[in-house]
N, C-alpha and C positions, 0 to 999 in steps of 0.2 A: 611565520611571524618574524619580523625583523628584531635583531637585538638592539636593546636601548642605546641611544647615542653616547650616554655618559660612560658606558662600559667599553665601547669601542669594538672593532671587529675581533672575533675569536680566531686566533692563529696559534696552533700548538707550539709550545716553547721548544720542545724537542726537535720539531721539524725546522724551526728557524735556526736552531743551534747547528743542525746538520748541513745547512746551506750557507751559514755565515762564513765569509772569507774564502768562499770557494767560487769558481767560474763553472757555468753550465757544462762546458766541454769536458772538464776533468772530473766532475762529480759522479758521472755515470747515473745509474738508476738508484733512486733513493726510496727504499721500502718504508711504507707507512701504513698504520692502521687508522690514522686520524681522518676519517671521512668527513667529519664535521668542521674540519679546518678551512678557513676561507683562503683563497689564492690571493696573495698580496703582490704588488709590483716587483718585490724583491725576488719572488719566485719564477718570473718569466724566463723562459729558456731552459729551466730545469726539468728533468724527466723523473716523475714520481711513480713508483710501483704501488698503487692503491689497492688495498685488500677489499675483496668484495664478498668475503665470507668463505670462499674456496681457495682462491688463488689471488696473485697480484696482477693487476691490469696496468700496463704502462700508459701514463698520461703525460704528455708534454705540455706544460703551461705556456699559453701564449697570451698576447696582450688582450684578446677579446674575453678571456676566462677570468680576468681580474674581477673580484667581487663575488665570484661563484664559489661553491664549495667543491672540494675534491671528490666527494662522493657522487656528485652529479655526473661525472665522466666515467664512473665505474659501476655500470649497472649490476645489481646484486640478484635480480630475478631475470630468468630467461623466458622470453615469450615463445609459447609453443604454437598455439593456434586458438581461434575461437571454435566453439562447438556448435552443436545444434543441427537442425534439418538443412539449412542453407549450406553448411560446411560439408555435410555428407554428399549433397548433390554435386558440389564443386569437385570433391574427391572422386565421385563415380564418373563425372565427365572427363576428368584428367586421366583416369585409368583406361577408359574407352578410347581416348585419343592415342594413348600409348600402344594399345593393342592394335588399333588400326594402322599406326605408323609401322609397327613391327611387321604386320601382314604385307604392307606395301613394299617394305624393304626385302622381304623374303620373296615376294613375287618377282621382283626385278633382278 
């Protein structure tokens, strides 16, 4: 849900203070835990270390990212795989292919 217009976009004040008066080349990586902060046009070019719950993932703000939140570019959940019968069949076929390739390599 969008933030109401009279409030304006949410940008963390500490984050703005860290980038004010600096150029992107000299700032380095700016660590932040403010995943809900919007990327504003002043942030373009800066590299942020956005915390995902475990470590900081580097995100370089570009022109296309303006209006999105920092947390969108730092995933906090790792996709492992889908489960079920179909996945087991795919895994079995993959193992059989590896075994056949190993036998073929051993024979030649």
